C-alpha positions in Angstrom: 18.2 -32.0 5.5 18.1 -28.6 6.6 15.9 -25.5 5.9 17.1 -22.1 6.0 14.2 -19.7 7.0 13.8 -16.1 6.5 10.5 -15.1 8.4 10.7 -12.6 6.0 9.5 -13.9 2.9 9.5 -17.8 2.7 9.9 -18.8 -1.1 7.7 -21.3 -1.8 10.4 -23.3 -2.4 11.0 -23.5 0.3 7.4 -24.0 1.2 7.5 -27.1 -1.1 10.0 -28.4 0.4 9.0 -28.4 3.5 6.2 -30.4 2.7 7.6 -32.9 0.3 10.5 -33.5 3.1 8.0 -33.8 5.8 5.0 -36.6 4.1 6.2 -39.1 5.8 6.0 -38.1 8.5 2.8 -36.7 8.2 1.8 -39.8 6.7 2.5 -42.0 10.2 -0.6 -39.5 11.9 -2.8 -39.9 8.7 -5.8 -41.8 9.3 -7.4 -43.7 5.9 -11.0 -41.6 6.6 -9.7 -38.2 6.9 -6.3 -38.5 4.8 -5.4 -35.1 6.5 -3.6 -33.8 9.2 -5.0 -30.5 11.0 -6.1 -29.3 14.1 -10.1 -30.2 13.3 -13.0 -29.1 14.9 -13.5 -30.2 18.2 -18.0 -30.3 19.5 -19.1 -32.5 22.2 -19.6 -35.2 19.6 -16.6 -35.8 18.9 -13.9 -38.6 20.7 -11.0 -37.8 19.0 -9.1 -36.6 16.7 -9.8 -38.4 13.3 -13.4 -37.7 14.0 -12.3 -33.8 14.3 -10.6 -34.0 11.0 -13.6 -35.1 9.3 -15.8 -33.0 11.2 -14.4 -30.3 9.7 -15.0 -30.7 6.6 -18.7 -31.9 7.6 -18.5 -28.2 9.3 -17.2 -26.3 6.5 -19.1 -27.6 4.0 -22.4 -26.5 5.9 -21.3 -23.1 6.7 -20.5 -22.8 3.1 -23.6 -24.1 2.0 -21.7 -27.2 -0.5 -24.7 -28.4 -2.5 -25.1 -30.6 -5.6 -23.3 -29.5 -8.9 -21.1 -27.0 -7.0 -17.3 -27.1 -8.8 -15.2 -26.7 -6.1 -11.4 -25.4 -5.6 -9.6 -27.0 -3.2 -6.6 -24.1 -2.5 -3.5 -25.9 -0.7 -5.2 -29.9 -1.0 -2.4 -31.6 0.6 -3.0 -35.1 -0.3 -6.4 -34.7 -1.2 -8.5 -35.4 2.2 -10.9 -32.7 2.0 -11.2 -32.8 -2.0 -11.9 -37.2 -1.5 -14.3 -36.6 1.1 -16.4 -33.6 -0.7 -16.5 -36.2 -3.8 -17.9 -38.9 -1.6 -20.3 -37.1 0.2 -21.9 -34.6 -2.3 -22.6 -34.7 -5.8 -19.8 -32.1 -6.9 -16.9 -32.1 -9.2 -13.4 -30.5 -6.7 -10.3 -29.2 -8.3 -7.4 -29.7 -5.7 -4.0 -27.5 -6.1 -0.8 -28.0 -4.1 2.5 -27.0 -5.0 3.8 -30.2 -3.8 4.6 -33.4 -6.6 4.2 -35.9 -3.6 1.7 -34.4 -2.0 -0.1 -34.5 -6.0 1.6 -38.0 -6.2 -0.1 -39.5 -2.8 -3.8 -37.4 -3.8 -3.9 -38.6 -7.1 -3.4 -42.2 -5.5 -5.8 -41.7 -3.5 -8.0 -40.3 -5.4 -8.1 -44.0 -7.1 -8.4 -46.0 -3.9 -11.2 -44.4 -2.5 -13.1 -44.4 -6.1 -13.5 -40.3 -6.7 -11.2 -40.1 -9.6 -13.7 -39.2 -11.9 -15.1 -36.2 -9.7 -11.7 -35.2 -8.9 -8.5 -33.6 -10.8 -5.4 -32.8 -8.9 -2.6 -30.4 -9.9 0.2 -28.8 -9.4 -0.3 -25.4 -8.8 0.1 -21.4 -6.9 -2.9 -21.1 -5.5 -1.9 -17.1 -5.8 -1.6 -17.4 -9.7 -3.7 -20.7 -10.5 -4.2 -20.0 -14.1 -7.5 -20.9 -14.4 -10.1 -18.9 -16.1 -12.2 -16.5 -13.9 -15.5 -17.2 -12.6 -14.3 -21.7 -12.9 -15.3 -21.9 -9.6 -18.7 -21.8 -6.8 -16.3 -22.7 -3.9 -13.0 -21.8 -2.9 -12.0 -24.3 0.1 -8.6 -23.7 2.1 -8.2 -25.4 5.1 -4.6 -24.3 6.7 -3.0 -23.3 3.5 -3.5 -19.5 3.3 -1.0 -18.9 6.2 1.6 -20.0 3.9 0.6 -16.9 1.6 2.8 -14.2 2.3 0.6 -11.5 1.5 -3.1 -12.8 2.5 -4.7 -10.0 0.0 -2.9 -12.0 -2.8 -4.9 -15.1 -2.1 -7.8 -13.3 -2.2 -8.1 -11.8 -4.7 -7.0 -14.4 -6.6 -10.0 -16.5 -4.4 -12.1 -13.5 -5.8 -11.6 -13.9 -9.6 -11.7 -17.8 -9.5 -15.1 -17.3 -8.6 -18.1 -16.7 -10.2 -20.5 -14.0 -9.0 -21.9 -14.1 -5.7 -20.3 -17.6 -5.0 -18.4 -19.1 -1.8 -15.1 -18.9 0.0 -14.4 -20.8 3.1 -11.3 -20.6 4.6 -10.2 -22.3 7.8 -6.9 -21.0 9.4 -4.5 -20.0 11.9 -5.0 -16.4 12.9 -3.3 -13.7 15.7 -6.0 -11.7 17.5 -3.0 -9.0 18.0 0.5 -8.7 16.6 2.7 -9.6 19.7 3.4 -7.0 22.1 6.7 -7.9 23.6 10.6 -9.7 22.5 9.2 -12.9 24.5 5.7 -13.2 22.6 8.0 -12.7 19.4 10.5 -15.3 19.6 8.0 -18.0 20.7 5.5 -16.5 17.3 8.8 -17.2 14.9 10.0 -20.4 16.5 6.2 -21.3 15.4 6.3 -20.0 12.4 9.9 -21.3 11.2 8.6 -24.7 12.3 5.5 -24.5 10.0 7.3 -22.7 7.5 5.2 -20.2 8.0 6.6 -16.3 7.3 3.3 -14.7 9.0 0.5 -15.2 10.5 -2.3 -12.8 9.5 -4.3 -10.5 12.5 -8.2 -11.7 12.0 -9.7 -7.8 12.2 -6.8 -7.0 9.3 -7.8 -10.4 7.4 -11.5 -9.4 7.4 -10.6 -5.7 6.2 -8.6 -7.2 3.3 -11.9 -9.7 3.0 -14.2 -6.0 2.4 -11.3 -4.4 0.5 -11.0 -7.4 -2.2 -15.2 -7.3 -3.1 -16.3 -10.0 -0.5 -19.8 -9.7 1.1 -21.7 -11.0 3.8 -18.5 -12.1 6.0 -19.3 -14.5 8.8 -15.7 -15.4 10.7 
């Protein structure tokens, strides 16, 4: 299968096909404890990538103050790694959404295997237009998924709509510190974006500004 990418606009169908097609390759790197492939969070306590993957869940859960009774949306849940971890480690309900049918099937199977199927639900939905009711969640959780949104502000607007008043958004993703300054940097960035089925990466300062414009408060980066 050959993918034709338009870096000015990465159609969600292309993103879906990318994850459907690459799932067997990603699966090769999955570890049964993490059920995910991310960069992870590395600190002095971490000895390997699997530990880093679990550590990012722990770090984000503590950072956003996940607590018993939370109803969490995992926006761009992949095969359900974070959702399953949250359900196993906290007394929470977790809803995971993905646009990939194959990821959806895998997430449902893994939730059964990990005996958290009563605490998790997975759906094929677009995190830019989820269809859930206003103020349905106490936490919106997004790990390396917002990068796939053409306009990151569209994701933030939907997350804000879905969150109960005063509740929490946590995002772990890749950002630029600045735009490329020459053609060489543009070429390197374009190669990275194409390989990961991304149309762009947000500049950190612009993302923070978008958070403020949408209405988020107490922003920590």
